[in-house]
C-alpha positions as CSV (number, residue, x, y, z in Angstrom):
1,M,-5.4,-1.5,6.6
2,F,-6.1,-0.2,3.1
3,G,-9.7,0.4,4.1
4,K,-8.5,2.4,7.1
5,V,-6.4,4.6,4.9
6,I,-9.3,5.3,2.6
7,G,-11.5,6.0,5.6
8,R,-9.0,8.5,7.0
9,R,-8.9,10.2,3.5
10,L,-12.7,10.3,3.5
11,I,-12.9,12.0,6.9
12,F,-10.2,14.5,5.9
13,S,-12.2,15.2,2.7
14,A,-15.3,15.9,4.7
15,F,-13.4,18.4,6.8
16,I,-12.1,20.1,3.6
17,L,-15.6,20.4,2.3
18,L,-16.7,21.9,5.6
19,A,-13.9,24.5,5.5
20,V,-14.8,25.3,1.8
21,S,-18.4,25.8,2.8
22,L,-17.3,28.4,5.4
23,L,-15.1,30.2,2.8
24,V,-17.8,30.1,0.1
25,F,-20.5,31.5,2.5
26,G,-18.2,34.2,3.8
27,A,-17.2,35.2,0.3
28,T,-20.8,35.5,-0.8
29,L,-21.4,37.9,2.1
30,L,-18.7,40.2,0.6
31,L,-20.3,40.4,-2.8
32,P,-21.1,44.1,-3.5
33,G,-24.7,45.3,-3.9
34,D,-28.0,44.2,-2.4
35,A,-29.7,41.0,-3.6
36,A,-33.2,42.5,-3.0
37,R,-32.4,45.7,-4.8
38,A,-30.9,43.7,-7.7
39,I,-34.1,41.7,-8.0
40,L,-36.6,44.6,-7.6
41,G,-34.6,47.2,-9.5
42,Q,-33.2,50.6,-8.6
43,Q,-36.7,52.2,-8.3
44,A,-37.8,49.8,-5.5
45,T,-39.0,51.4,-2.3
46,P,-37.4,50.7,1.0
47,E,-40.6,49.0,2.2
48,R,-40.5,46.5,-0.7
49,I,-36.8,45.8,-0.2
50,A,-37.4,45.1,3.5
51,A,-40.3,42.8,2.7
52,L,-38.3,40.9,0.2
53,N,-35.3,40.6,2.5
54,E,-37.6,39.1,5.2
55,Q,-39.2,36.7,2.6
56,L,-35.8,35.5,1.5
57,G,-34.4,35.3,5.1
58,L,-31.7,37.8,4.3
59,N,-32.5,39.8,7.4
60,Q,-31.4,36.9,9.7
61,P,-27.9,36.9,11.3
62,A,-25.2,35.5,9.1
63,W,-24.4,32.6,11.4
64,Q,-28.1,31.5,11.4
65,R,-28.2,31.6,7.6
66,Y,-25.0,29.6,7.4
67,F,-26.3,26.8,9.5
68,T,-29.6,26.8,7.8
69,W,-27.9,26.5,4.4
70,L,-25.4,23.9,5.7
71,G,-28.2,21.8,7.1
72,G,-29.9,21.9,3.7
73,L,-26.8,20.7,1.9
74,F,-26.8,17.5,4.0
75,V,-30.3,16.6,2.7
76,G,-29.7,17.8,-0.9
77,D,-31.5,21.1,-0.5
78,F,-29.5,23.9,-2.1
79,G,-32.1,26.5,-1.2
80,T,-34.1,28.8,-3.4
81,S,-32.8,31.1,-6.1
82,T,-33.2,34.8,-5.0
83,A,-33.4,35.9,-8.6
84,S,-36.0,33.5,-10.0
85,G,-37.7,32.2,-6.9
86,T,-37.4,28.6,-8.0
87,S,-35.5,25.8,-6.3
88,V,-31.7,25.9,-7.0
89,A,-31.7,22.1,-7.6
90,A,-34.3,22.4,-10.3
91,L,-32.6,25.5,-11.8
92,L,-29.2,23.8,-12.0
93,G,-30.4,20.2,-12.8
94,D,-30.1,20.4,-16.6
95,R,-27.0,22.6,-16.4
96,V,-25.2,20.1,-14.1
97,W,-25.8,17.3,-16.6
98,A,-24.7,19.6,-19.5
99,S,-21.4,20.5,-17.8
100,F,-20.8,16.9,-16.7
101,I,-21.2,15.7,-20.3
102,L,-18.7,18.3,-21.4
103,M,-16.2,17.5,-18.7
104,G,-16.8,13.7,-18.8
105,V,-16.2,13.4,-22.6
106,A,-13.2,15.7,-22.4
107,A,-11.7,13.5,-19.6
108,L,-12.4,10.3,-21.4
109,I,-10.5,11.6,-24.4
110,S,-7.7,13.5,-22.8
111,V,-6.6,11.0,-20.1
112,P,-5.9,8.0,-22.3
113,L,-4.7,10.2,-25.1
114,G,-2.2,12.0,-22.8
115,I,-1.0,8.8,-21.3
116,G,-0.6,7.1,-24.7
117,L,1.3,10.1,-26.2
118,G,3.5,10.4,-23.1
119,V,4.5,6.7,-23.4
120,Y,5.1,7.1,-27.2
121,S,7.3,10.2,-26.6
122,A,9.3,8.5,-23.9
123,L,10.0,5.5,-26.1
124,H,11.3,7.8,-28.8
125,R,13.1,10.2,-26.5
126,G,15.7,12.4,-28.1
127,G,14.4,11.6,-31.6
128,R,12.6,13.9,-34.0
129,R,9.2,12.5,-32.9
130,D,9.9,13.2,-29.3
131,Q,11.2,16.7,-30.0
132,T,8.1,17.5,-32.1
133,M,5.8,16.2,-29.4
134,T,7.6,18.1,-26.7
135,G,7.5,21.4,-28.6
136,F,3.8,21.0,-29.5
137,T,2.7,20.2,-26.0
138,L,4.9,23.1,-24.6
139,V,3.1,25.6,-27.0
140,L,-0.3,24.3,-26.0
141,A,0.5,24.3,-22.3
142,A,1.5,28.0,-22.6
143,M,-1.8,29.1,-24.2
144,P,-4.9,30.0,-22.1
145,E,-8.1,28.1,-22.8
146,F,-9.8,31.1,-24.3
147,V,-7.0,31.6,-26.8
148,I,-7.3,28.0,-27.9
149,G,-11.1,28.3,-28.1
150,I,-11.0,31.5,-30.2
151,A,-8.4,29.8,-32.5
152,L,-10.7,26.8,-33.0
153,I,-13.6,29.1,-33.7
154,A,-11.6,31.0,-36.3
155,I,-10.5,27.7,-38.0
156,F,-13.6,25.6,-37.9
157,A,-16.5,28.0,-37.5
158,T,-15.8,31.3,-39.2
159,S,-12.8,32.0,-41.4
160,V,-11.3,28.7,-42.8
161,F,-13.6,25.7,-42.9
162,Q,-16.9,26.9,-41.5
163,I,-18.1,23.3,-40.7
164,L,-19.0,23.7,-37.0
165,P,-21.2,26.1,-35.0
166,A,-19.3,28.8,-33.2
167,V,-21.8,28.8,-30.3
168,T,-24.4,26.5,-28.8
169,L,-27.5,26.5,-30.9
170,A,-29.8,24.3,-28.7
171,P,-33.1,26.0,-27.8
172,P,-33.7,26.6,-24.1
173,G,-34.9,23.4,-22.4
174,D,-33.5,21.0,-25.1
175,P,-30.7,18.7,-24.1
176,V,-27.4,19.8,-25.6
177,W,-26.6,16.2,-26.8
178,K,-29.4,16.4,-29.3
179,R,-27.1,18.3,-31.5
180,P,-23.7,16.7,-31.0
181,E,-21.9,19.0,-33.5
182,Q,-22.2,21.9,-31.1
183,L,-20.2,19.9,-28.4
184,I,-17.2,19.4,-30.6
185,L,-15.4,22.7,-30.3
186,P,-15.9,23.1,-26.5
187,I,-14.8,19.5,-25.9
188,L,-11.8,19.9,-28.3
189,T,-10.8,23.1,-26.4
190,L,-10.8,21.3,-23.1
191,V,-8.9,18.4,-24.5
192,L,-6.2,20.6,-25.9
193,V,-5.8,22.4,-22.6
194,V,-5.7,19.3,-20.4
195,T,-3.8,16.8,-22.5
196,P,-0.3,18.6,-22.8
197,Y,0.2,18.5,-19.0
198,I,-0.6,14.8,-18.9
199,V,1.7,14.1,-21.9
200,R,4.7,15.9,-20.3
201,M,4.3,14.3,-16.9
202,M,3.8,10.8,-18.4
203,R,6.9,11.2,-20.6
204,A,9.1,12.3,-17.7
205,T,7.8,9.6,-15.3
206,M,8.1,7.0,-18.0
207,I,11.7,7.9,-18.8
208,E,12.6,7.6,-15.2
209,V,10.9,4.2,-14.9
210,L,12.5,2.9,-18.1
211,D,16.0,3.8,-16.6
212,S,15.2,2.0,-13.3
213,G,16.9,-1.2,-12.2
214,F,13.9,-3.5,-12.2
215,V,13.1,-2.6,-15.9
216,E,16.8,-3.3,-16.8
217,M,16.6,-6.6,-14.9
218,A,13.5,-7.7,-16.7
219,R,15.2,-7.0,-20.0
220,L,18.3,-9.0,-19.0
221,K,16.0,-11.9,-18.1
222,G,14.8,-11.9,-21.7
223,V,11.3,-10.6,-21.0
224,P,9.7,-9.3,-24.3
225,E,10.0,-5.6,-24.7
226,T,6.2,-5.2,-25.1
227,R,5.7,-6.9,-21.8
228,V,8.4,-4.9,-20.1
229,I,6.7,-1.7,-21.2
230,F,3.1,-2.4,-20.5
231,R,3.4,-4.9,-17.6
232,H,6.3,-3.3,-15.7
233,A,7.0,0.2,-16.8
234,V,3.6,1.8,-17.5
235,P,1.9,0.6,-14.2
236,H,4.7,2.1,-12.1
237,A,4.5,5.4,-14.0
238,L,0.8,5.8,-13.5
239,G,1.1,6.5,-9.8
240,P,2.8,10.0,-10.0
241,V,0.8,10.8,-13.2
242,A,-2.5,10.1,-11.3
243,Q,-1.9,13.2,-9.3
244,V,-1.4,15.4,-12.4
245,V,-4.5,13.8,-13.9
246,A,-6.5,14.6,-10.8
247,I,-5.3,18.3,-10.9
248,Q,-6.3,18.5,-14.5
249,L,-9.7,16.9,-14.0
250,A,-10.3,19.2,-11.0
251,W,-9.3,22.1,-13.3
252,L,-12.0,21.0,-15.7
253,A,-14.6,21.7,-13.0
254,G,-13.5,25.3,-12.6
255,G,-11.9,26.0,-16.0
256,V,-15.0,25.0,-17.8
257,V,-16.6,28.3,-16.8
258,V,-14.4,30.2,-19.3
259,V,-15.0,27.7,-22.1
260,E,-18.8,27.6,-21.5
261,F,-18.9,31.4,-21.5
262,L,-16.9,31.5,-24.7
263,F,-19.2,29.1,-26.6
264,R,-22.4,30.3,-24.8
265,Y,-22.8,26.7,-23.5
266,P,-25.8,26.3,-21.1
267,G,-23.8,24.7,-18.3
268,L,-22.7,25.6,-14.8
269,G,-20.2,28.2,-16.0
270,Q,-22.8,30.3,-17.7
271,A,-25.1,29.8,-14.7
272,L,-22.4,31.0,-12.3
273,I,-21.7,34.2,-14.4
274,D,-25.5,35.0,-14.4
275,A,-25.7,34.3,-10.7
276,V,-22.9,36.7,-9.9
277,T,-24.3,39.3,-12.2
278,Y,-27.7,39.2,-10.4
279,R,-26.2,38.5,-7.0
280,D,-28.0,35.2,-6.8
281,V,-26.2,34.1,-3.7
282,Q,-27.8,30.6,-3.3
283,V,-26.8,29.7,-6.9
284,V,-23.3,30.9,-6.4
285,Q,-23.0,28.9,-3.2
286,A,-24.4,25.7,-4.8
287,I,-22.1,25.8,-7.8
288,S,-19.0,26.6,-5.7
289,M,-19.8,23.6,-3.5
290,L,-20.3,21.3,-6.5
291,V,-16.9,22.4,-7.9
292,A,-15.3,21.8,-4.5
293,A,-16.9,18.3,-4.3
294,V,-15.5,17.4,-7.7
295,Y,-12.0,18.6,-6.6
296,V,-12.2,16.4,-3.5
297,V,-13.5,13.3,-5.3
298,V,-10.9,13.3,-8.1
299,N,-8.1,13.9,-5.6
300,L,-9.3,11.0,-3.5
301,A,-9.5,8.8,-6.6
302,A,-5.9,9.9,-7.5
303,D,-4.7,8.9,-4.0
304,V,-6.4,5.5,-4.4
305,V,-4.7,5.0,-7.8
306,G,-1.4,6.1,-6.5
307,I,-1.6,3.6,-3.6
308,L,-2.7,0.7,-5.9
309,T,0.0,1.3,-8.5
310,N,2.9,2.0,-6.1
311,P,4.2,-1.2,-4.3
312,K,5.8,0.9,-1.5
313,L,2.7,2.9,-0.8
314,R,0.6,-0.3,-1.0
315,S,2.8,-2.0,1.5
316,A,2.7,1.0,3.8
317,A,-1.1,1.0,3.5
């Protein structure tokens, strides 16, 4: 039965991606300007614009272009960049890895950190440590990512310590991980944006679980407090928190655009901004579908975690 539940979720996720592909393709049709004119410049003649439109297939009906593009997605072909004339997959290859490194490291730090701080705050609820943690996370949660990033640049790169680079310094073509110091500020920005939400949700859920009957019964039976917390309370609190974690990890896929632009990081965010500027429709479509796929995958993973950690949902499945 559990496999059937996951199978239904996979089918539903496929329909979501199909709907997203329709929305993305339709939205790119509404972008202002003409791709051929943006490539050739304002002085291009109508004949050259018509020839380029025919070469790029932009003179075909919209429905025909959509199905051609959708068919390419099924075989991993994202099309050809209208601005550079190169394959979109080749153009975005290094940028995808650069963004995934940024998001992956930020997730590996923020998720266990947020869960651990949430448990710690719940165990000291009402005390000075809990109040300090609650106030600090509330302030961070209210601040946009670009404000946090600018503050970190001011502290660690310009005004106070001047120990880290303010922007990415890797030459074009070089992997960003060759100079790990340039990853610190972007990753720290993402961690400070994502962690407060996980902390606050984990604290609230953990307090609710600690006040539940089964935890009280375990304590009355003489079960050691450490085992009560980590064997009984924390696993039951992870189910609801998994949804918040999924939302935050999905936000990383879209919110990383602002952070990458702020730090001039050569990832998908910077590529998306350049593609919109030059009306490179194929690149915009490819990045949008990659972000949508990340959203679907992390939410599916959250559903699986929620079922596995919740006995009621596990029994229903």
